[in-house]
N, C-alpha and C positions, 0 to 999 in steps of 0.2 A: 540529498535532498537539498532544494534550495528553498528559500523563502519564494513565496509569489509574488510578492510586492519590490523587493529590493533587490535579491537574487545570491541575499549572504548562504553561507555552508554552510549546513550541518553534517557531518560524519555519516549518522546514521539516526535512528530515529527515538534510540535510548537517549543521543547526546541533544536532538531536538527536546524531547520531555524534560531533560534535565536544563533545558537553558529556556522552558517554558513555552516555547511555542504551540501553535495552536491547529489545531488539525483541518480547520475550513471554516468558512462565514456564508451569510446569507446577503444575496442582493434581491428586494422582492422576496419573490415566491421560489426561488432559484437557487440553491447550495451549491458554491462552490468548493471545491478541494483546494487547500492552501498547500503545505502548510504555509504559518505566519509567524514569523518573529517576533518576539517579545515588545522590538523598538516599534515595529509596524502595525502591530494588534494598538498601540498604544496613538499614534500615530492618524491613521486609517478606519478603526473598529472601533463601533462602541458596542457595549453589553445593552441586551434589551432585556424586557420583563421578566422573561424566559429563560434567562442569562444563556441565548447564543450569542453569538459576536454577528454583528451585522456590517455593512459597510456606511462611514459617515456620510452624510447627504452631501454633495459637491465634490466626495471624492471619486474619481477613475478608477474602474475593475483594471487590476493586471493585466496586463497581457497573457500572463501564465497561469491566473487561474482558468480550471477545468470546471464545468461541471458536475456534478457527482453523479453517475449513472447506479441506477438501481433502488432508488427511493427510500426515504427516510431510518427506514428499519433498519437497512444497510449501512447507513452512516451511523445509527447509534450502535450497530454492534465496533463498526470500526475505531468511534472516538473509547468503548471500553478496554479495546485491547491497545489503544496507546499507553494506557498504563501498565499493561502487563509485561511481566519479560517475557522474551522468546522460549516456546515451548521446546526446539530444538536445537543445535549448531547447523548451521548452512554446510560446513565443511568451505573447500574450497568452489567460487562462484564463477562461472564461465557463463557464455549463450552464445548461440548461434548468430553469423551474422543477418540472416534473414529475418531472427525476433527480433538484433536490436535494432532493423532498418523500418519492422514494424512500429514498435514502440517509439521509435524517432518519427515516425509519420501523424501519429497521434496524439505527440507530443507529450507521451507520459513517459516514465522512467522506470527504469528496472528496480529498481528501491520500492518505488509506490507497490508492484505486486507481489515482491519479497518480504516486505516489512507483513503483506497478509499473510501469505504462506507460513513464515514462521510463526504466525501467531495462532495458527491453527483454523484461517479460514481457506480452506479448502478451495472454494471459488465455486464453479460452473459442473462440480463432478456431479455422478448421482449416488444414492442413498449408500448404495453397498460400497463405491470407494469413498465416502463419505468415513465409512464407520470401518473401513479396510484402514485407512490413516488413523482414523483415532486408536485402532489398535497398535499400528505403527510405533506411534509414539512410546508405548507398553513395552511393545518386542523388537524395539529397533530395526524394524524391518523398513523398506521402502516407503518414499511419500509422493504421491502426485496431486497437484493443483492444477485446474482448469482456469483460466479468465479471458475475457474477450475485451479488446481495445476500444476505445471509440470511436475507430473507424474500422470494429468489426471483424479483427482478425482475433482469432483464437490463438493463446497463447500458453502454454503448458511448463510446470517448473516443477520439477523431477527431481528428489534429493534420495541419492543412492545411500545406502548403509554399508558401513567396512565389517562390522560383525554382528552378534547378537547382542553387543553393550549399548548400545544406545550411539554410537560415534558416526559418526555420520561422512560419507570421503568427500561429496563432491554434489553443489546445486547446479541444476543446465537449467536456462532457459531456452524454450524451443519452440518455432511454431509447431501448432498440432499438425500441421501436412507435411513436419520433418521426420514424423516422427518411425 
């Protein structure tokens, strides 16, 4: 994952948390996903009266900033998950070329969606699939998440189980139409 302002990299969301990165910031009524490294928070952002980070007056919106989709409720859930440990191991992570192309075209990264998946935000699955995933955290079976890129392409993330002990063999990112 990279800082939206300077491009500094963190190897994982856990490293970003350890380094005091922040997941988002506001410009007027629009909330943008970062993340934002600690140095860029100090340089480009200020904290408003509600505790949210906002772009300082006169500072340019970074080209890597992407508006959040789904509203404030989803954002609050994502922020809460940023400080929680992963719910399961991903195993080996692979992606199909079509999924990587869709993510690149949307300006999003696999890590953004993988971080949601590993925190138990299953995305746009129906209620029965959501319950099945929650049960899979207990019994060690397969997990499926579904997300939509900013360009409207549906991406699935599937984490396969090794056995009944909760170990995960691999996680695959693919377009839904590739399944």
